[in-house]
C-alpha positions in Angstrom: 28.4 -17.0 33.8 26.3 -14.2 32.9 23.3 -13.5 31.0 22.8 -9.8 31.3 20.2 -9.4 28.8 18.2 -9.2 30.7 6.3 -6.1 29.5 3.9 -1.5 28.1 1.6 -0.6 30.9 -2.1 -1.5 30.8 -4.9 0.6 32.0 -8.6 0.4 32.5 -10.5 -2.2 30.6 -7.3 -3.4 28.8 -5.9 -4.6 32.1 -9.0 -6.6 32.9 -9.3 -8.1 29.4 -5.7 -9.3 29.3 -6.0 -10.5 32.9 -9.0 -12.6 32.2 -7.5 -13.8 28.9 -4.3 -14.9 30.5 -6.2 -16.7 33.2 -8.2 -18.6 30.6 -5.1 -19.6 28.7 -3.4 -20.8 31.9 -6.4 -22.9 32.9 -6.4 -24.5 29.4 -2.7 -25.2 29.4 -2.6 -26.8 32.9 -2.7 -30.6 32.8 -5.7 -32.2 34.6 -3.5 -33.2 37.5 -2.5 -29.6 38.2 -5.7 -27.7 37.5 -7.3 -26.4 40.7 -11.0 -25.8 41.4 -11.7 -22.7 43.4 -8.9 -20.4 42.1 -10.5 -17.2 40.9 -9.5 -14.8 38.1 -7.5 -11.6 38.6 -10.3 -9.2 37.8 -11.1 -6.6 40.4 -14.6 -8.0 40.7 -13.5 -11.5 41.3 -14.8 -13.3 44.5 -12.4 -14.0 47.3 -9.9 -16.8 47.0 -11.0 -20.0 48.7 -7.6 -21.7 48.7 -4.6 -21.8 51.0 -1.9 -19.1 50.8 0.7 -21.1 48.8 -1.9 -22.0 46.1 -3.2 -18.5 46.0 0.3 -17.1 45.2 0.9 -20.0 42.8 -2.2 -19.1 40.7 -1.0 -15.5 40.2 2.6 -16.6 39.7 1.5 -19.0 36.9 -0.2 -16.1 35.0 2.7 -13.7 35.4 5.2 -16.4 34.4 3.3 -17.1 31.3 3.5 -13.4 30.4 7.3 -13.5 30.8 7.6 -16.6 28.6 5.5 -15.0 25.9 7.9 -12.1 26.0 10.9 -14.3 25.9 9.6 -16.3 22.9 7.9 -13.3 21.2 4.7 -15.3 21.3 1.2 -13.9 20.8 -0.4 -12.5 24.0 -3.2 -15.1 23.8 -2.8 -18.7 22.8 -3.5 -19.5 19.2 -5.2 -22.5 17.6 -2.7 -25.4 17.4 -2.4 -26.9 13.9 -2.3 -30.8 13.7 1.4 -31.0 12.9 2.3 -28.9 16.0 -0.1 -30.9 18.1 1.9 -34.0 17.2 5.0 -32.3 18.6 3.1 -31.4 21.7 1.9 -34.9 22.2 5.4 -36.3 21.7 7.0 -33.9 24.2 4.3 -34.5 26.8 4.5 -38.3 26.5 8.3 -38.1 26.9 8.5 -35.8 29.8 5.6 -37.3 31.7 7.3 -40.7 31.4 10.4 -39.2 33.0 12.6 -39.8 29.9 15.3 -37.2 29.7 17.6 -37.2 26.7 21.1 -36.4 27.8 21.4 -33.7 25.1 18.9 -31.5 26.9 18.9 -32.9 30.5 21.3 -30.9 32.7 23.8 -33.0 34.6 24.2 -32.2 38.3 27.3 -30.0 38.8 30.2 -32.3 39.7 31.3 -30.4 42.8 27.7 -29.8 44.1 27.4 -32.7 46.6 30.8 -32.2 48.0 30.4 -28.5 48.4 26.9 -28.7 49.9 28.1 -31.2 52.5 31.1 -29.1 53.4 29.1 -25.8 53.6 26.6 -27.5 55.9 29.2 -29.0 58.1 29.6 -26.8 61.2 33.1 -28.1 61.7 34.3 -27.2 58.2 36.5 -24.1 58.1 37.0 -21.5 55.4 40.1 -23.2 54.2 38.3 -26.5 53.4 35.7 -24.7 51.4 38.2 -22.6 49.6 40.2 -25.6 48.6 37.1 -27.3 47.0 36.1 -24.2 45.1 39.7 -23.7 43.9 39.5 -27.1 42.1 37.3 -25.4 39.4 38.7 -22.1 38.0 35.4 -21.3 36.3 33.5 -21.8 39.6 36.1 -19.7 41.4 35.5 -16.9 38.9 31.7 -17.2 39.1 31.7 -17.0 42.9 33.9 -13.9 42.9 31.8 -12.2 40.3 28.7 -12.9 42.4 30.3 -11.7 45.6 31.0 -8.4 43.8 27.6 -8.1 42.1 24.9 -5.7 43.1 22.6 -8.5 44.3 25.1 -10.1 46.7 27.7 -7.5 47.6 28.1 -7.1 51.4 31.2 -4.9 51.3 32.3 -1.7 49.6 35.7 -3.2 49.1 36.1 -5.6 46.2 36.3 -9.3 47.0 39.3 -10.7 45.1 39.9 -14.1 46.7 37.7 -17.0 47.8 39.2 -16.8 51.2 38.1 -13.2 51.5 34.6 -14.1 50.1 34.3 -16.7 52.9 35.3 -14.2 55.6 33.2 -11.3 54.2 30.1 -13.2 53.2 30.0 -15.7 56.1 28.9 -19.3 55.7 25.3 -18.3 55.0 26.3 -15.9 52.3 28.7 -18.4 50.8 25.8 -21.0 50.6 23.9 -18.4 48.5 26.8 -17.7 46.2 27.7 -21.3 45.7 24.1 -22.4 44.9 23.8 -19.8 42.2 27.4 -20.2 40.8 26.9 -24.0 40.5 23.7 -23.9 38.6 24.1 -20.9 36.3 26.3 -22.6 33.8 23.4 -25.0 33.0 21.6 -21.9 31.6 24.4 -20.7 29.4 23.8 -22.6 26.3 21.8 -20.7 23.7 19.7 -21.9 20.8 19.3 -20.4 17.3 15.5 -20.8 17.5 14.7 -18.6 20.5 18.0 -17.2 21.8 16.3 -14.8 24.1 14.7 -17.4 26.3 17.6 -19.0 28.2 19.2 -15.7 29.3 15.8 -14.2 30.3 15.0 -17.4 32.2 18.3 -17.1 34.1 17.8 -13.5 35.0 14.3 -14.4 36.3 15.8 -17.4 38.1 18.5 -15.3 39.9 16.0 -12.8 41.0 13.5 -15.4 42.1 16.1 -17.3 44.1 17.1 -14.1 46.0 13.5 -13.1 46.6 12.6 -16.6 47.8 15.4 -16.6 50.2 14.4 -13.1 51.6 10.8 -14.1 51.8 11.7 -17.3 53.7 13.6 -15.1 56.1 10.3 -13.4 56.9 8.2 -16.5 57.5 10.7 -19.2 58.6 14.2 -18.0 58.8 15.8 -21.5 58.8 14.4 -22.1 55.4 16.4 -19.4 53.6 18.9 -21.7 51.9 16.3 -24.3 51.0 14.0 -21.7 49.5 16.8 -20.4 47.3 17.8 -23.9 46.2 14.1 -24.7 45.5 13.8 -21.6 43.2 17.0 -22.7 41.3 15.7 -26.3 40.9 12.3 -25.0 39.8 13.8 -23.1 36.9 15.3 -26.3 35.5 11.9 -27.5 34.5 11.1 -24.8 32.0 14.7 -25.1 30.6 14.3 -28.9 30.0 10.8 -28.5 28.5 12.2 -25.9 26.1 15.1 -28.1 25.1 12.9 -31.2 24.7 10.5 -29.1 22.5 13.2 -27.9 20.2 14.6 -31.4 20.0 11.2 -32.7 19.0 10.9 -30.1 16.2 14.3 -31.2 14.9 12.5 -34.5 14.0 9.9 -32.6 12.0 11.9 -31.2 9.0 10.4 -28.1 7.5 8.2 -27.4 10.5 9.4 -24.2 12.3 9.2 -24.3 16.1 6.0 -22.7 17.5 6.7 -20.0 20.1 3.1 -20.4 21.4 3.6 -24.2 21.9 6.8 -23.6 23.8 5.0 -21.3 26.2 2.1 -23.8 26.5 4.3 -26.8 27.3 6.4 -24.9 29.8 3.2 -23.9 31.6 1.8 -27.4 31.7 5.0 -29.5 32.2 7.6 -27.2 33.7 6.9 -27.9 37.4 6.6 -31.6 37.3 9.7 -31.8 35.1 11.5 -29.7 37.8 10.5 -32.2 40.4 11.7 -35.1 38.3 15.1 -33.4 37.9 15.3 -32.6 41.6 14.6 -36.3 42.4 17.2 -37.5 39.8 19.8 -35.1 41.2 19.2 -36.7 44.6 18.0 -33.5 46.2 16.7 -33.7 49.7 13.2 -35.3 50.0 12.0 -32.0 51.4 12.9 -30.0 48.3 11.4 -32.7 46.0 8.2 -32.7 48.0 7.9 -28.9 48.1 7.7 -29.0 44.3 4.6 -31.2 44.6 2.3 -28.3 45.6 0.6 -28.5 42.2 -0.7 -32.0 43.0 -4.5 -32.7 43.0 -4.7 -32.2 46.8 -2.7 -29.1 47.9 -3.8 -29.5 51.5 -1.6 -32.6 51.7 1.5 -30.9 50.5 4.1 -31.5 53.3 5.6 -28.1 53.5 3.4 -25.1 52.8 5.9 -22.6 54.2 8.6 -23.7 51.8 6.3 -23.8 48.8 5.0 -20.3 49.8 8.5 -19.0 49.8 9.2 -20.5 46.3 6.1 -19.1 44.6 6.4 -15.7 46.3 10.0 -15.5 45.2 9.2 -16.5 41.7 6.3 -14.0 41.5 8.3 -11.1 42.8 11.3 -11.9 40.7 9.2 -12.2 37.6 7.4 -9.0 38.2 10.6 -7.1 38.7 11.9 -8.4 35.4 8.6 -7.6 33.5 8.6 -4.1 34.9 12.3 -3.6 34.0 11.3 -4.6 30.4 8.4 -2.1 30.6 5.8 -4.8 29.9 3.8 -4.0 33.1 3.4 -0.8 35.0 4.1 -0.3 38.7 0.4 0.0 39.4 -0.4 -3.3 37.7 2.5 -4.9 39.6 1.1 -3.7 42.9 -2.3 -5.0 42.0 -0.9 -8.4 41.2 1.0 -8.7 44.5 -2.2 -7.7 46.3 -4.2 -10.3 44.5 -1.5 -12.9 45.5 -2.0 -11.8 49.1 1.7 -10.9 49.6 2.4 -8.7 52.7 3.0 -5.2 51.5 5.8 -4.4 53.9 7.8 -7.6 53.1 7.2 -7.3 49.4 8.4 -3.7 49.4 11.6 -4.6 51.2 12.4 -7.5 48.8 11.5 -5.3 45.8 13.9 -2.7 47.0 16.7 -5.3 47.2 16.0 -6.6 43.7 15.7 -3.2 42.0 18.1 -0.9 43.9 21.8 -1.5 43.0 24.1 -1.6 46.0 27.0 0.8 46.1 
């Protein structure tokens, strides 16, 4: 289950130049349906944001995520001019994904045990033995849950967790929900590709951090949303993965044309979230989770659950920043400025950051 591979600090005018450049690229790459009026740039002299909190965080999150994707694909810092042959690939991928057509070769199937496990975990009458019996049906899942229970992110005991029964007792039902959600979805991200082998593992590391951060952020604003926020972050990450696979598949139909790293980044930025929503719907996720991914619609004020969307985008932003800083692509000072621009509470952010970056003994 693991992808353990996982951006040089900016200063002065360089920070502002790249910030404005990234913002401009993001606005160009967003589809008309997801472009928002009233979202300002990240420059220090920018006017105040005139949008709700979830959209404010989302705007900064989109810029930071694009920077991570450019690192993962080794793409130029700023979008390049798209040649006609690559534009045809872009148009083909866009038409396919916007129509909701997912080729089985790159569309991830819902994990087989997921519905049964989620029902059992959410059943107040289900005991540890019933959950253990279901997990034991899949040796790989068993190993993944135990590995997570002993990892620095999720460990709750100094003593090693060696059995599922002990994991249930030590972690509790809430902790087990967290472990199961991650363990069920991580295998989807395991496949690598010869074109850009660094992307899937980096995407997963970001996803794992984002899911934990989203859960912790939800605990600050609406505690009962912790599990839903984590699941939302995991589902959200499926969008970029499917867009990437669809793009590589489209290039396979253009012999002699090497895949464009820049186009991969562009398509993930413009199609990733709506693709994630389509997947969530096809996986028969709860209507609340599906709707929370609709925050990028033309009228964000009508989004049905701002608190859940806020937890998602805050978690993704904090998780991405932690990964970028670990890769030395941003400095601590720039990271702090970005969280301030997003309007994240300093005390909550610091607590989550400590959890993501400080290994547990």
